C-alpha positions in Angstrom: 38.9 98.3 23.0 41.2 98.7 20.1 44.0 101.3 19.8 45.2 102.5 16.4 48.8 103.6 15.8 49.4 107.0 14.3 49.7 107.1 10.5 53.3 107.2 9.1 52.2 109.0 6.0 53.2 112.6 7.0 56.7 111.4 7.9 57.1 109.6 4.6 56.0 112.6 2.7 58.4 114.8 4.6 61.3 112.5 3.7 60.3 112.4 0.1 60.2 116.1 -0.2 63.6 116.5 1.4 65.1 113.9 -1.0 63.5 115.8 -4.0 65.0 119.1 -2.9 68.4 117.5 -2.5 68.3 116.1 -6.0 67.3 119.5 -7.4 70.0 121.4 -5.5 72.9 119.2 -6.8 72.7 120.1 -10.5 72.1 123.7 -9.5 75.3 123.7 -7.5 77.2 122.1 -10.3 75.9 124.6 -12.8 77.4 127.5 -10.8 79.7 129.5 -13.0 83.4 129.2 -12.5 85.1 132.5 -11.6 87.1 133.9 -14.6 90.8 133.4 -14.4 94.0 134.0 -16.4 96.7 131.4 -16.9 100.3 132.4 -17.8 103.3 130.3 -18.5 106.8 132.0 -18.5 110.4 130.9 -18.9 113.5 132.9 -18.0 117.2 132.4 -17.3 120.2 133.9 -15.7 123.8 133.8 -16.8 126.3 133.9 -14.0 130.1 134.1 -14.1 131.6 131.1 -12.3 133.6 131.7 -9.1 134.9 128.2 -8.5 137.0 125.8 -10.5 137.9 122.1 -9.9 141.0 120.7 -11.6 141.3 116.9 -12.1 144.7 115.3 -12.8 146.4 111.9 -12.5 149.8 110.6 -11.6 150.9 107.1 -12.4 153.9 104.7 -12.4 154.3 101.4 -14.2 156.2 98.2 -13.6 158.4 96.7 -16.3 156.5 94.8 -19.0 156.9 91.0 -18.7 155.4 87.9 -20.2 153.0 87.5 -17.3 152.0 89.5 -14.3 153.0 86.6 -12.1 156.6 87.3 -13.2 156.4 90.8 -11.6 158.7 91.0 -8.6 157.2 92.4 -5.5 160.2 94.7 -5.2 159.3 96.3 -8.5 155.7 97.0 -7.3 157.1 98.5 -4.1 159.5 100.7 -6.1 156.8 101.9 -8.4 154.5 102.7 -5.5 157.3 104.6 -3.7 158.0 106.7 -6.8 154.3 107.4 -7.1 153.9 108.5 -3.5 157.0 110.7 -3.7 155.7 112.4 -6.8 152.3 112.9 -5.2 153.9 114.5 -2.1 156.1 116.8 -4.2 153.0 117.8 -6.2 151.1 118.7 -3.0 154.1 120.7 -1.7 154.3 122.6 -5.1 150.6 123.4 -4.8 151.0 124.7 -1.3 154.0 126.8 -2.3 151.9 128.4 -5.0 149.6 129.7 -2.3 146.9 127.1 -2.1 145.5 125.8 1.2 146.2 122.2 2.0 142.4 121.5 2.3 142.0 122.6 -1.4 144.2 119.7 -2.6 142.9 116.1 -2.5 145.0 113.1 -3.5 142.8 110.1 -4.0 143.5 106.5 -3.0 145.9 104.2 -4.9 144.4 102.5 -7.9 146.0 99.5 -9.6 145.4 98.5 -13.2 146.8 95.6 -15.3 147.9 96.6 -18.8 148.8 94.7 -21.9 151.5 96.0 -24.3 153.0 94.7 -27.5 156.4 93.2 -27.2 159.1 93.4 -29.9 158.4 91.5 -33.1 160.5 88.6 -34.2 161.8 87.8 -37.6 158.4 86.2 -38.5 156.6 89.4 -37.8 154.8 88.0 -34.7 155.2 89.6 -31.3 154.4 88.6 -27.8 151.8 90.4 -25.7 153.4 91.5 -22.5 151.8 92.3 -19.1 152.6 95.1 -16.7 150.9 96.9 -13.7 150.0 100.6 -13.6 149.7 102.3 -10.2 147.7 105.5 -10.3 146.6 108.3 -7.9 144.1 110.9 -8.9 144.6 114.5 -7.7 141.9 117.1 -7.4 142.4 120.8 -6.8 139.5 123.1 -5.9 139.9 126.9 -6.4 137.7 129.6 -5.0 139.8 132.2 -6.8 139.6 131.8 -10.6 142.6 134.1 -11.0 144.8 131.3 -9.6 143.9 128.9 -12.4 146.9 129.7 -14.7 149.4 129.4 -11.9 148.0 126.1 -10.6 147.9 124.6 -14.1 151.6 125.6 -14.6 152.4 124.0 -11.3 150.7 120.8 -12.3 152.6 120.6 -15.5 155.9 121.4 -13.8 155.2 118.6 -11.3 154.9 116.2 -14.3 151.3 115.0 -14.0 150.6 112.2 -16.5 147.1 113.4 -17.4 145.1 116.5 -16.9 141.5 115.4 -17.2 140.0 118.9 -17.4 138.8 121.9 -15.4 135.2 122.3 -14.3 133.8 125.7 -13.5 131.1 126.0 -10.9 129.4 128.4 -8.4 130.1 128.5 -4.7 126.5 129.5 -4.0 124.3 127.6 -6.4 121.1 128.2 -4.4 121.3 132.0 -4.9 121.7 131.6 -8.7 118.8 129.1 -9.0 116.6 131.4 -6.8 117.4 134.3 -9.1 116.3 132.3 -12.2 113.1 131.4 -10.5 112.3 134.9 -9.4 112.9 136.2 -13.0 110.5 133.6 -14.3 107.8 134.7 -11.8 108.4 138.4 -12.6 108.0 137.7 -16.3 104.8 135.8 -15.6 103.4 138.8 -13.7 104.4 141.2 -16.4 102.7 139.2 -19.0 99.5 138.8 -16.9 99.4 142.6 -16.2 99.8 143.4 -19.8 97.0 141.1 -20.9 94.7 142.3 -18.1 95.2 145.9 -19.1 94.7 145.2 -22.7 91.4 143.4 -21.9 90.2 146.2 -19.5 90.1 144.0 -16.5 92.1 143.7 -13.2 94.1 140.9 -11.7 92.8 139.3 -8.5 94.5 137.0 -6.2 96.9 134.3 -7.3 95.0 131.0 -7.4 97.7 128.5 -8.5 101.5 128.4 -8.9 103.6 125.6 -10.2 107.1 125.1 -11.7 107.0 123.8 -15.3 110.8 123.6 -15.4 112.9 123.4 -12.3 116.0 125.5 -12.4 118.7 123.5 -14.3 122.2 123.9 -13.1 125.1 122.5 -15.2 128.7 123.2 -14.4 130.8 124.4 -17.4 133.9 122.8 -18.7 137.0 124.9 -19.5 137.5 126.5 -22.9 141.2 127.5 -23.4 143.0 129.5 -26.0 146.8 129.2 -26.0 149.1 131.5 -27.8 151.4 129.5 -30.1 154.4 131.8 -30.2 156.6 133.6 -27.8 155.8 137.3 -27.2 158.3 139.5 -29.0 157.9 142.3 -26.5 158.4 140.3 -23.3 160.4 137.3 -24.4 158.4 135.1 -22.1 157.2 131.6 -22.9 153.9 131.1 -24.6 151.0 132.3 -22.5 147.5 130.8 -22.1 144.3 132.6 -21.7 141.5 130.8 -19.8 137.9 131.8 -20.5 135.4 130.2 -18.2 132.5 131.9 -19.9 129.2 131.9 -18.0 126.9 129.4 -16.5 123.3 129.5 -17.8 120.4 128.6 -15.4 116.9 128.3 -16.8 113.5 128.2 -14.9 109.8 128.0 -15.9 106.5 128.6 -14.0 102.8 128.4 -14.6 100.7 130.9 -12.7 96.9 131.4 -12.5 95.3 134.7 -11.4 91.6 135.4 -10.7 90.1 138.2 -12.8 87.9 140.9 -11.4 86.2 144.0 -12.7 83.0 144.8 -14.7 84.5 143.6 -18.0 86.0 140.4 -16.8 84.8 137.3 -18.7 81.9 135.6 -16.8 81.6 132.2 -18.6 83.5 129.2 -17.6 84.9 128.7 -21.0 86.1 132.3 -21.4 89.3 132.1 -19.4 92.3 134.0 -20.9 95.4 131.8 -21.3 98.9 132.6 -22.5 102.1 130.7 -23.1 105.4 132.0 -24.0 
């Protein structure tokens, strides 16, 4: 007696039908219309008055100029360093006497630089190049009260600083200022989107995408100064200086996408509304 196995034809037909339906459904899914949306780019900025200032100055002392640095006596180096340390200490005391906290004053480490100077010329017009050593200490003063700036600068000058490298204005709370710039950019983007949606008789849906097109840029501002060149006739005081820190500008940019809803919202994938500032 012979036994015959069941035919596999029905199973093969079923698999073929399933595969065919899958192939048909893929392009149908891809052809589904993209929901209409609105893209808006916006930039904004804030200008903030600085509330912090950093003053940078330098003190230095020099050894006598000689034919070679090897000729410099160790006692001369020691004497130059002692003079420098004494001046730095007097400067710090002067700053404290003007009302500054000791933590606001920073005297940097000692720096030593070799220098070349021209010596006296002989009868033939030629001169020797001499060598000397410059010992230097930087001094930094941080102010959280801009009103103290004039008094501190006067104290630095009275203390005989050799170089005043400048004053940099800054903000004590940078994060708050950059946050404000970003919020203004987002508010501007929403205003533009609502204006466009109202004009096109449609409504804004949910926000679908947000990104920064320009991170808030913070840049401290250097000092601008205007000095009066003559003595005041009314007060008889010495020439006065007016320090104008100005404002610090912080810019930010965003790109926001909203879904559109309503009976008149565009329905085709290529009919999105887009706007850039």
